[in-house]
C-alpha positions as CSV (number, residue, x, y, z in Angstrom):
1,M,115.3,81.6,117.8
2,K,116.0,85.3,118.0
3,W,113.2,87.4,119.4
4,L,111.9,90.8,119.4
5,V,112.7,93.5,121.9
6,P,110.5,92.4,125.1
7,L,107.1,93.7,125.3
8,L,108.4,96.1,128.4
9,V,110.0,98.3,125.8
10,T,106.6,99.6,124.9
11,F,106.8,101.5,128.3
12,A,109.9,103.1,127.1
13,C,108.1,104.2,123.7
14,G,105.0,104.4,124.8
15,V,101.9,105.0,122.4
16,S,102.2,108.2,120.9
17,H,101.0,111.2,122.5
18,S,101.2,113.6,119.3
19,Q,102.6,112.0,116.1
20,F,102.7,113.5,113.4
21,I,104.6,114.3,109.7
22,E,107.4,116.3,110.4
23,W,109.0,116.8,107.2
24,S,107.5,115.8,103.8
25,F,109.6,115.8,100.1
26,P,109.7,114.6,96.6
27,A,110.4,111.1,95.8
28,P,113.3,111.0,93.1
29,S,111.5,108.6,91.1
30,D,107.7,106.8,90.9
31,H,109.4,103.1,91.1
32,I,110.6,103.4,94.7
33,S,110.7,99.6,96.2
34,G,112.9,100.1,99.6
35,L,114.2,102.7,101.7
36,A,117.5,102.3,104.1
37,M,119.6,104.2,106.6
38,A,123.3,105.1,105.2
39,G,124.9,103.6,108.1
40,S,125.7,106.3,111.0
41,T,124.9,109.1,109.0
42,E,121.2,111.3,108.2
43,D,121.1,110.1,104.7
44,I,118.5,107.8,103.5
45,L,119.1,105.6,100.7
46,V,116.3,104.8,98.1
47,V,116.4,101.9,95.6
48,D,114.2,102.7,92.6
49,S,113.3,98.9,90.9
50,V,112.7,100.3,86.9
51,L,115.9,102.6,86.6
52,Y,118.3,100.0,88.9
53,V,119.8,102.8,90.7
54,V,120.1,103.7,94.6
55,Y,119.8,107.4,95.4
56,R,121.4,108.8,98.7
57,M,119.3,111.6,100.2
58,D,120.1,113.9,102.7
59,G,117.2,112.7,105.4
60,W,116.1,116.3,106.5
61,S,116.1,118.5,103.3
62,G,115.5,115.6,100.5
63,E,118.5,117.2,98.3
64,I,119.7,113.8,96.1
65,Q,123.7,113.6,97.1
66,D,124.8,111.0,95.1
67,T,123.2,108.2,92.7
68,I,124.7,104.6,92.8
69,P,124.0,102.5,89.8
70,L,122.7,98.8,90.2
71,P,124.7,95.9,88.4
72,Y,122.2,93.8,85.5
73,L,120.4,91.9,87.3
74,P,117.5,89.3,86.2
75,E,114.8,90.9,88.2
76,P,114.1,94.4,89.2
77,P,115.7,95.1,92.8
78,V,113.1,95.4,96.3
79,G,113.7,96.2,99.8
80,L,117.1,97.8,100.6
81,A,119.4,97.6,103.8
82,C,122.6,99.2,104.4
83,T,125.3,98.0,107.1
84,G,128.4,99.9,107.1
85,D,129.5,100.2,103.1
86,S,127.5,97.4,101.9
87,L,124.0,97.7,100.4
88,W,121.5,94.6,100.7
89,F,118.4,94.1,98.6
90,A,116.5,91.4,96.7
91,L,115.6,90.5,93.7
92,A,111.9,90.6,93.2
93,G,109.6,87.6,93.1
94,T,112.4,85.6,94.1
95,A,114.1,84.2,97.4
96,T,117.6,86.1,96.5
97,V,119.4,88.6,98.2
98,Y,122.2,90.5,96.5
99,A,124.8,92.3,98.1
100,M,127.3,94.9,96.5
101,T,129.3,97.8,98.0
102,T,128.4,101.6,98.1
103,S,131.1,102.0,95.0
104,G,129.5,98.9,93.1
105,A,131.7,96.1,93.9
106,F,129.5,93.0,93.9
107,L,130.1,90.8,97.8
108,G,127.6,88.1,96.8
109,M,124.1,86.5,95.8
110,W,122.3,84.2,97.4
111,D,119.3,81.8,96.9
112,L,117.6,81.7,100.2
113,S,114.7,79.1,98.7
114,D,115.7,76.1,100.4
115,S,115.5,78.0,104.1
116,G,111.9,79.2,104.0
117,P,111.4,82.3,101.9
118,Q,109.4,82.3,99.1
119,S,109.4,86.0,97.6
120,I,111.6,88.7,99.5
121,C,110.1,92.1,99.4
122,G,111.9,94.3,102.0
123,L,115.1,94.2,104.1
124,G,116.2,95.8,107.0
125,Y,119.1,96.0,109.6
126,H,118.7,94.1,113.2
127,D,120.2,96.7,115.5
128,Y,120.7,94.1,118.1
129,Y,122.3,91.3,116.9
130,D,125.4,92.2,114.9
131,N,125.4,91.2,111.3
132,D,121.8,90.0,111.4
133,L,119.1,91.0,108.3
134,L,115.5,91.3,108.6
135,L,113.5,89.8,105.4
136,A,110.2,90.5,104.9
137,D,108.6,87.3,102.5
138,A,105.2,88.9,101.1
139,G,104.6,85.3,100.1
140,Q,104.2,84.1,103.2
141,G,103.4,87.3,105.5
142,V,106.5,86.4,107.6
143,I,109.8,88.3,108.4
144,Y,112.9,86.3,109.0
145,C,116.0,87.4,110.9
146,A,119.3,85.7,109.5
147,S,123.0,86.4,110.0
148,Y,124.6,87.6,106.8
149,D,128.4,87.1,108.4
150,E,127.7,83.0,108.3
151,G,126.0,83.0,104.5
152,F,122.2,83.2,105.6
153,A,122.8,79.7,106.9
154,D,120.8,80.2,110.1
155,L,117.2,81.7,109.1
156,D,114.7,82.6,112.2
157,T,110.9,83.2,112.3
158,L,111.2,86.5,113.7
159,L,107.7,88.3,113.4
160,V,104.1,86.8,111.9
161,P,102.4,90.7,111.7
162,Q,99.0,89.6,112.1
163,D,96.3,91.7,110.0
164,C,98.8,92.7,107.7
165,P,97.5,91.3,104.0
166,T,100.2,91.8,101.7
167,I,103.9,93.5,103.5
168,H,105.9,95.4,101.6
169,D,108.7,96.3,103.2
170,V,110.6,96.1,106.6
171,G,112.8,98.8,108.3
172,G,115.6,98.5,111.0
173,Q,114.4,97.0,114.5
174,G,115.3,99.4,117.3
175,V,114.0,100.1,120.8
176,C,110.5,101.4,119.2
177,G,109.7,98.1,117.7
178,I,110.1,97.0,113.9
179,P,108.3,99.4,111.3
180,V,106.2,97.5,109.0
181,A,104.6,98.8,105.5
182,C,101.4,96.9,104.6
183,E,99.4,96.8,101.8
184,D,95.7,98.1,104.0
185,P,94.7,101.4,103.3
186,A,93.7,101.9,107.0
187,S,96.9,101.6,108.3
188,P,99.9,101.2,105.7
189,V,102.6,101.9,108.1
190,R,103.1,100.1,111.2
191,I,105.2,99.3,114.4
192,Y,104.8,96.0,115.3
193,W,106.0,94.8,118.9
194,D,105.3,91.2,118.7
195,D,103.0,89.2,116.1
196,H,100.0,90.6,117.8
197,N,101.1,94.0,119.3
198,W,101.1,96.8,117.0
199,E,100.4,100.2,117.0
200,V,99.6,102.4,113.7
201,L,101.4,105.5,112.5
202,G,98.2,107.4,112.3
203,F,98.8,110.9,111.2
204,G,98.2,112.1,107.8
205,D,96.1,111.5,104.4
206,Y,98.2,108.4,103.0
207,E,96.5,105.2,101.3
208,S,99.6,102.7,100.8
209,A,103.4,102.5,101.4
210,V,105.9,100.4,99.6
211,G,108.6,101.3,101.9
212,V,109.6,101.7,105.2
213,E,112.7,102.6,107.6
214,R,113.7,103.8,111.3
215,F,115.3,106.5,111.4
216,C,116.4,107.3,115.1
217,G,114.7,107.0,118.2
218,D,111.1,107.6,117.6
219,R,111.4,108.6,114.0
220,F,110.3,106.9,110.2
221,Y,110.7,107.3,107.2
222,F,108.2,106.2,104.6
223,S,107.7,106.6,101.1
224,D,104.0,107.5,99.6
225,P,103.7,106.2,96.0
226,D,99.9,107.9,96.0
227,M,101.1,111.5,96.6
228,G,105.1,110.6,95.2
229,L,106.3,111.8,98.4
230,I,109.0,110.4,101.4
231,H,107.5,111.4,104.4
232,R,109.7,111.4,108.1
233,Y,107.1,110.6,110.4
234,C,107.5,111.4,114.3
235,E,105.8,109.4,116.8
236,S,106.1,112.4,119.8
237,M,107.1,116.2,119.8
238,G,110.3,114.9,121.2
239,G,111.7,112.1,123.5
240,A,110.0,108.7,122.7
241,G,107.1,108.1,125.0
242,E,107.3,112.0,126.7
243,P,103.8,113.8,126.5
244,P,103.8,117.1,124.2
245,A,103.7,118.9,127.7
246,E,106.9,117.8,128.6
247,T,108.9,117.9,125.0
248,G,108.4,121.4,123.9
249,L,105.7,122.8,121.3
250,S,102.1,122.4,120.2
251,L,101.2,123.1,116.7
252,G,97.6,122.8,115.0
253,A,96.1,123.6,112.5
254,F,92.0,124.5,111.9
255,P,90.6,124.0,109.0
256,N,92.9,121.5,107.6
257,P,92.6,121.0,104.2
258,F,91.9,124.8,103.5
259,A,91.2,126.9,101.1
260,D,92.7,130.8,101.3
261,E,93.3,130.9,104.6
262,V,94.1,128.5,107.8
263,L,94.6,129.4,111.4
264,L,97.6,128.2,113.2
265,E,97.2,127.4,116.5
266,I,100.6,127.2,118.7
267,E,101.5,126.4,122.3
268,L,105.2,127.7,124.0
269,P,106.0,125.8,127.3
270,A,108.0,128.4,128.5
271,P,108.3,132.3,127.1
272,G,111.2,133.1,124.5
273,R,111.4,133.9,121.1
274,A,109.5,131.7,118.9
275,A,109.7,131.8,115.0
276,L,106.6,130.2,112.7
277,R,107.3,129.9,108.9
278,I,105.6,128.1,106.1
279,F,107.8,125.9,103.3
280,D,106.8,124.6,100.2
281,L,108.1,120.6,99.6
282,T,111.1,121.7,97.9
283,G,112.0,123.6,101.0
284,R,111.6,127.0,99.9
285,L,110.3,129.5,102.4
286,V,107.1,130.5,101.4
287,S,106.3,133.0,104.6
288,T,107.9,133.8,108.2
289,L,104.3,134.3,110.2
290,L,105.8,135.0,113.7
291,D,109.8,135.6,114.4
292,T,109.5,137.0,118.1
293,T,109.7,137.1,121.9
294,M,106.6,135.5,123.2
295,P,104.9,134.6,126.7
296,A,104.1,130.9,127.6
297,G,100.8,129.5,126.7
298,P,98.5,129.5,123.6
299,A,98.4,131.7,120.7
300,S,97.2,131.5,117.2
301,C,97.7,133.6,114.0
302,S,96.2,133.2,110.8
303,F,97.9,132.2,107.2
304,D,96.3,133.6,104.4
305,A,97.4,131.3,101.4
306,G,94.9,132.8,98.4
307,W,97.8,133.6,96.5
308,L,99.5,130.5,96.5
309,P,99.0,127.4,94.3
310,A,97.1,124.6,95.8
311,G,98.9,121.7,97.0
312,V,101.1,120.8,100.4
313,Y,102.9,122.9,102.5
314,I,104.7,122.6,105.9
315,A,104.3,124.7,109.3
316,R,107.4,124.8,111.0
317,L,107.7,126.0,114.8
318,R,110.5,126.6,116.7
319,A,111.4,128.0,120.3
320,G,114.8,127.3,121.2
321,D,116.4,123.8,120.6
322,A,112.6,122.4,120.2
323,C,111.2,122.2,116.5
324,S,107.3,121.1,115.6
325,S,106.5,120.7,111.9
326,L,102.9,120.4,110.4
327,R,101.2,119.6,106.9
328,L,99.0,122.1,105.2
329,I,96.5,121.1,102.5
330,L,95.5,123.9,100.2
331,V,92.9,123.1,97.7
332,E,91.1,125.2,95.0
């Protein structure tokens, strides 16, 4: 059996001192069923279960870079993993895994029903074992690990996520555990260390998630079907496990949600030039509130949004190489 990274790793990643959604962008469709990172790049891959395509999007701006058509399939595609130039997904309601190249060439199809899985709903790449995939099974509430270069001959139970009523997707495993999207409005996205130890990605007003993927370090992506957005989530302001005082900036807003005007509270760990800007979800600059040299310590400024339509906006504070972002919700 292939084990999870030992629980000792939790001391490196830690419980988040400052969790936040640092960026959100519109999902390319309403039928997202899986996310994956595109190899060693910072692009994100998104599979559409109705149009049978995979979108390649810039992981920072959300801009669609390419659309990869899928071949005819007997069932809709669900889950997504990327290994080099290969795409892996499952067929909805089955234990069948399908593989193709990013250029559309067929690589193989495997029926794993004799090996344990009943209804594969998500896939992820296992960073600690070469040529291994994580397979989430919604029918049994189990996450398997399998070696695809051996034709999936050896399937091991890697994780049985407790208190996860229904699994929607699994992301790649890294040093900060395994991200899992669950059918649970109280905590739809979680990081599991082992069966019984997990951490909620707790910032944000979101009800569900249908796709999840580890990005890098302590960052994760997940798709929010209720809002039609893909969120990039950061567990801490900087490196994994470091408190905000060591990693850079502090950014808060009161009240939030707000009507017309919101007070933005910032704190700089050192004197220097700082910029505070507001963006909409398309990435368009809405307002520059600050762009000047400031002393270390706390400061505040107000943002009058009475002229803007109701919706979600992003406040981004940058000082030197550090950056902090925060979702602002403007209501009528």
